[in-house]
C-alpha positions in Angstrom: -45.2 -5.5 -6.8 -43.9 -2.6 -8.9 -40.9 -2.2 -6.6 -40.1 -5.9 -6.7 -40.5 -6.0 -10.5 -38.2 -3.0 -10.9 -35.6 -4.6 -8.6 -35.4 -8.2 -9.8 -37.6 -8.8 -12.9 -37.4 -6.0 -15.5 -33.6 -5.7 -15.2 -33.5 -9.3 -16.5 -36.0 -8.9 -19.3 -34.2 -9.9 -22.5 -31.0 -10.2 -20.5 -31.4 -13.7 -18.9 -28.3 -15.8 -18.9 -28.7 -19.5 -19.8 -27.9 -20.5 -16.2 -30.8 -18.3 -15.0 -33.4 -20.4 -16.7 -34.4 -23.8 -15.3 -37.1 -26.4 -15.7 -39.3 -27.4 -12.8 -40.7 -30.1 -15.0 -40.2 -30.8 -18.7 -41.3 -27.7 -20.5 -42.2 -25.9 -17.3 -39.8 -23.0 -17.1 -38.7 -21.0 -14.0 -36.1 -18.3 -13.8 -34.1 -16.6 -11.0 -36.5 -13.7 -11.5 -39.5 -15.8 -10.5 -37.8 -17.2 -7.4 -36.3 -13.9 -6.2 -39.5 -11.9 -6.8 -41.6 -14.5 -4.9 -39.3 -14.3 -1.9 -39.5 -10.5 -1.8 -43.3 -10.3 -2.3 -43.9 -13.1 0.3 -41.7 -11.3 2.9 -43.6 -8.0 2.3 -46.9 -9.7 2.8 -45.8 -11.4 6.0 -44.5 -8.2 7.3 -47.9 -6.6 6.8 -49.9 -9.7 7.9 -47.8 -11.8 10.3 -50.3 -14.6 10.6 -51.4 -14.9 7.0 -50.8 -17.9 4.7 -48.8 -17.0 1.6 -49.0 -19.6 -1.2 -46.6 -18.8 -4.0 -46.2 -20.8 -7.2 -42.6 -21.5 -6.6 -43.0 -22.3 -2.9 -45.7 -24.8 -3.9 -43.4 -26.4 -6.4 -41.1 -27.1 -3.4 -43.9 -27.9 -1.0 -47.2 -29.1 -2.6 -48.8 -29.3 0.8 -49.3 -25.5 0.7 -52.3 -26.0 -1.6 -54.0 -28.3 1.0 -53.6 -25.5 3.6 -55.1 -22.9 1.3 -58.5 -24.5 1.2 -59.0 -24.1 4.9 -57.3 -20.8 5.4 -59.3 -17.9 6.9 -56.9 -15.4 5.3 -54.3 -16.1 2.5 -52.5 -14.5 -0.4 -51.6 -16.3 -3.6 -48.6 -15.1 -5.5 -47.5 -15.6 -9.1 -44.2 -13.7 -9.3 -43.8 -13.9 -13.1 -46.9 -15.1 -14.8 -46.1 -15.9 -18.4 -42.6 -17.1 -17.7 -42.2 -18.6 -21.1 -43.0 -15.2 -22.7 -40.5 -13.6 -20.3 -37.8 -16.0 -21.2 -38.3 -15.5 -24.9 -38.3 -11.7 -24.6 -42.1 -11.2 -25.2 -43.8 -8.4 -23.3 -46.8 -10.5 -22.2 -45.9 -11.3 -18.7 -47.2 -10.0 -15.3 -46.9 -10.1 -11.6 -50.1 -11.2 -9.8 -51.3 -11.3 -6.2 -54.7 -12.3 -4.9 -56.0 -12.0 -1.4 -58.4 -14.7 -0.2 -60.8 -14.6 2.7 -62.4 -18.0 3.4 -61.3 -19.3 0.0 -62.8 -16.4 -2.0 -60.8 -13.7 -3.6 -61.6 -10.3 -2.2 -58.8 -8.2 -3.7 -56.6 -8.8 -6.7 -53.6 -7.1 -8.3 -52.0 -7.5 -11.7 -48.9 -5.5 -12.7 -47.8 -5.6 -16.3 -44.3 -4.1 -16.3 -43.7 -3.8 -20.0 -47.1 -2.1 -20.5 -46.9 0.1 -17.4 -50.4 -1.2 -16.5 -51.6 -1.8 -12.9 -55.0 -3.5 -12.6 -56.7 -3.6 -9.2 -59.9 -5.5 -8.4 -61.8 -5.2 -5.1 -64.9 -7.2 -4.4 -67.9 -5.0 -4.7 -65.9 -2.0 -5.9 -65.0 -2.9 -9.4 -61.8 -2.8 -11.4 -59.3 -0.1 -12.2 -56.5 0.3 -14.6 -53.9 2.8 -13.4 -56.6 4.2 -11.2 -59.2 4.6 -14.0 -62.4 2.4 -13.7 -62.6 -0.5 -16.2 -66.0 -1.3 -17.7 -67.2 -3.3 -20.6 -70.5 -4.0 -22.3 -72.0 -7.5 -22.3 -71.0 -9.5 -25.4 -73.3 -10.8 -28.1 -75.0 -14.1 -27.4 -74.4 -15.0 -31.0 -71.6 -17.7 -31.1 -70.5 -16.5 -34.5 -69.7 -13.1 -33.0 -68.2 -14.2 -29.7 -64.4 -13.7 -29.4 -63.0 -16.8 -27.6 -59.5 -17.9 -26.9 -58.0 -21.0 -25.4 -54.7 -21.9 -23.6 -54.6 -25.3 -25.4 -53.0 -25.0 -28.9 -54.6 -28.2 -30.0 -58.0 -26.7 -29.2 -57.6 -23.6 -31.4 -59.9 -23.4 -34.4 -63.6 -24.2 -34.9 -65.9 -25.7 -32.2 -69.5 -25.7 -33.4 -70.2 -22.1 -34.3 -67.3 -20.8 -32.2 -63.8 -20.1 -33.4 -61.0 -20.2 -30.8 -57.9 -18.2 -31.0 -54.8 -18.3 -28.7 -54.5 -16.7 -25.3 -51.4 -14.6 -24.5 -50.0 -17.5 -22.6 -50.3 -15.3 -19.5 -53.4 -15.0 -17.3 -52.2 -11.6 -16.2 -52.7 -10.4 -19.8 -55.7 -12.7 -20.7 -58.0 -11.5 -17.9 -57.4 -7.8 -18.6 -58.3 -8.6 -22.2 -61.6 -10.0 -21.0 -62.3 -7.2 -18.6 -61.6 -4.5 -21.2 -63.5 -6.2 -24.1 -60.7 -7.5 -26.3 -62.1 -11.1 -25.9 -65.4 -12.4 -24.6 -64.4 -15.9 -23.3 -61.3 -17.8 -22.3 -60.9 -21.6 -21.8 -58.1 -22.8 -19.6 -56.9 -26.4 -19.0 -55.5 -25.7 -15.5 -57.0 -23.8 -12.5 -54.1 -23.1 -10.2 -55.1 -20.3 -7.7 -52.1 -18.0 -8.3 -53.1 -18.0 -12.0 -56.8 -17.3 -11.6 -57.6 -15.6 -8.3 -57.0 -12.0 -9.3 -58.4 -12.5 -12.8 -61.5 -14.3 -11.7 -62.4 -11.5 -9.3 -61.7 -9.0 -12.1 -64.1 -10.9 -14.4 -66.9 -11.0 -11.8 -66.5 -7.3 -11.1 -67.1 -6.4 -14.8 -70.2 -8.6 -14.9 -68.7 -11.9 -16.0 -68.4 -15.4 -14.6 -65.7 -18.0 -14.1 -66.8 -21.6 -13.8 -65.4 -25.0 -14.4 -66.8 -26.6 -17.6 -69.1 -28.8 -15.4 -70.8 -25.6 -14.2 -69.2 -25.4 -10.8 -68.3 -21.9 -9.8 -64.6 -21.3 -9.5 -63.2 -20.7 -6.0 -59.4 -20.1 -5.7 -59.3 -21.9 -2.4 -60.9 -25.1 -3.6 -59.1 -27.7 -5.7 -61.0 -28.8 -8.8 -59.5 -30.8 -11.7 -61.8 -29.6 -14.4 -61.1 -27.1 -17.2 -62.0 -23.5 -16.5 -64.2 -21.2 -18.6 -64.2 -17.5 -18.0 -66.8 -15.4 -19.9 -67.8 -11.8 -19.9 -71.4 -12.6 -19.0 -73.4 -15.6 -17.8 -75.2 -15.8 -21.2 -71.8 -15.8 -23.0 -70.7 -18.6 -20.6 -73.7 -20.7 -21.5 -73.2 -20.2 -25.2 -69.5 -21.2 -25.1 -70.1 -24.1 -22.8 -72.9 -25.4 -25.2 -70.6 -25.1 -28.2 -67.8 -26.9 -26.5 -70.1 -29.7 -25.6 
């Protein structure tokens, strides 16, 4: 991931030409860096695991059927070549490269590389989280909603909800989830649950004692499609508090 970023992503940071930025859908940006990085990461994964299913964000945009294959796959990788593309396009440092490894639909290993912060996060099921090789831990947050630090990916939802005040995410799951793991925030609400956005981060959250569930209480599984909003919290108690305030 570092090599690919150094080869095709960071050289374009704050240097993108107008023809190198496109829209997949209105307001949904993609760049040549996204596409080239995904091709390179996918090729490397298939070299290492010839029979594995690789589901990348850009490949799925071209072939939505890849998501249907993910649910039944015994072994798969999900790839977000440039998470936070809008930030990347506008020259903001909050972007990341993310890969999650799934076994039977559950994430067992996850990697987040933040090029502009020189920060590499690795999560391994049952073995915790590291940042540049140093273990990441955090204390459980307060159960007092007035003290919980919550953020949302929906601008229209920022502000007061019951006794909670919601701020803004970084507009990049590859930055948001490390915030949660390291204690900068206590809860995050997302409106979408695409596997390449949340596989690595959901594993990171569980490894520091948190939970990621849909707002109906269903546990999040990257290999399962679910239309509901997603709530990540640094502890089960914090999840319950935030869910109650949202309701």
